[in-house]
C-alpha positions in Angstrom: 72.4 102.8 38.4 73.5 99.2 38.1 76.9 100.4 37.0 77.2 102.5 40.2 76.2 99.7 42.4 78.8 97.4 40.7 81.5 100.1 41.2 80.7 100.4 44.9 80.7 96.7 45.4 84.0 96.4 43.6 85.5 99.2 45.7 84.2 97.6 48.9 85.8 94.2 47.9 89.1 95.9 47.1 89.2 97.6 50.5 88.3 94.3 52.2 91.1 92.5 50.4 93.5 95.3 51.3 92.6 95.1 55.0 92.8 91.3 55.0 96.2 91.5 53.3 97.5 94.0 55.9 96.1 91.9 58.8 97.9 88.8 57.3 101.2 90.8 57.1 100.9 92.0 60.7 100.2 88.5 61.8 103.3 87.1 59.9 105.7 89.4 61.8 105.6 88.0 65.3 108.2 88.7 68.0 110.5 85.8 68.8 109.4 83.4 71.5 112.0 83.0 74.2 113.0 79.7 75.9 115.3 79.9 78.9 117.8 77.0 79.4 120.2 76.7 82.3 123.1 78.0 80.2 121.6 79.4 77.0 118.6 81.5 75.9 116.9 80.5 72.7 114.7 82.8 70.6 112.4 81.1 68.1 111.1 83.3 65.2 108.9 80.7 63.7 107.3 79.2 66.8 108.8 75.7 66.4 110.2 73.8 69.3 113.9 73.5 70.0 115.7 71.0 72.3 116.9 73.4 75.0 118.2 70.6 77.2 120.4 69.2 74.4 121.7 72.7 73.8 122.6 73.1 77.5 124.5 69.8 77.4 126.2 70.7 74.2 127.3 74.1 75.7 128.9 72.3 78.6 130.6 69.8 76.3 132.0 72.6 74.1 133.2 74.5 77.2 135.0 71.3 78.4 136.6 70.8 75.0 138.0 74.4 75.1 139.3 73.9 78.7 136.9 76.3 80.3 136.3 75.2 83.9 133.9 77.8 85.2 131.0 79.3 83.4 129.6 82.5 84.9 125.9 83.3 84.4 126.5 86.8 82.9 127.8 85.4 79.6 124.8 83.3 78.5 124.7 83.0 74.7 121.5 83.9 72.9 120.6 81.5 70.1 118.3 83.0 67.5 116.6 80.2 65.4 115.6 81.9 62.1 115.7 81.4 58.4 118.8 81.0 56.2 118.0 84.3 54.4 117.9 86.2 57.7 121.3 84.6 58.7 122.7 85.7 55.3 121.5 89.3 55.7 122.8 89.6 59.3 126.1 87.8 58.5 127.0 90.0 55.6 127.0 93.0 57.9 129.4 91.7 60.6 130.1 88.3 62.0 131.7 84.9 61.9 129.8 82.2 60.2 129.6 78.8 58.6 128.5 78.4 55.0 127.6 75.3 53.0 129.5 75.3 49.7 130.1 79.1 50.3 126.5 79.8 49.2 123.9 79.1 51.9 124.5 80.2 55.4 124.1 77.4 58.0 124.8 79.4 61.1 126.4 82.7 62.2 127.8 84.5 65.2 126.8 88.1 65.0 127.1 90.8 67.7 127.2 88.1 70.4 124.2 86.2 69.1 124.2 82.8 67.5 122.1 82.5 64.4 121.0 79.1 63.2 118.1 77.2 61.7 117.2 73.8 62.8 119.2 71.7 65.4 122.5 70.3 64.2 124.9 69.5 67.0 128.2 70.1 65.1 127.1 73.3 63.5 125.7 74.7 66.8 128.9 73.5 68.6 131.0 75.6 66.2 128.9 78.7 67.0 129.0 78.0 70.7 132.8 77.7 70.4 132.9 81.2 68.9 130.9 82.5 71.8 133.1 80.8 74.4 136.4 81.8 72.6 135.4 85.4 72.5 133.8 85.7 75.9 136.1 83.5 78.1 139.3 83.0 76.2 139.4 86.5 74.7 140.6 85.0 71.4 140.9 87.0 68.2 138.9 86.0 65.1 141.6 83.7 63.6 142.1 81.9 67.0 138.4 81.6 67.5 138.0 80.1 64.0 140.7 77.5 64.7 139.1 76.5 68.0 135.6 76.4 66.5 136.7 74.2 63.6 138.4 71.8 66.1 135.3 71.7 68.3 133.1 71.1 65.3 135.3 68.2 64.1 135.2 66.6 67.5 131.4 66.9 67.9 130.9 65.6 64.4 133.0 62.6 65.3 131.0 62.1 68.6 127.6 62.4 66.9 128.6 59.5 64.6 128.8 57.4 67.8 125.5 55.6 68.2 125.8 56.0 72.0 126.3 59.8 71.9 123.7 62.0 73.6 124.0 64.7 70.9 
């Protein structure tokens, strides 16, 4: 009788642990939180904050560097702030990206979305340049890569300036 009671208690604890584990898994998979900027849309997967005003300024700066005078509202880039592993998985399928030492993805441009983790002006400027080159300049991948590298170098130089707003 004592053995039966122990077995039931053990079964009840196992079921409770299983239910708690499933609830934790469901809670971990949250839909992205969206932030609307004037020129960009940002989707946060981890619920952290992201400087949307700085991204809007950077978007205008990149457009200016590429010689784009008018921005229409129907080509707003979506920036998905996620983990390096998610960027790696999506980038391997299809896209243009930026890797650190060829191993860890820093950012990517996949199916019209910019994937990044954390705010880094030169890296984000490179991805915004891909978006603008494809959407406004109708550039092919090699031309977009050349333009993106040029923009990233310029923004890197500007961020070293202590009076820069990026």
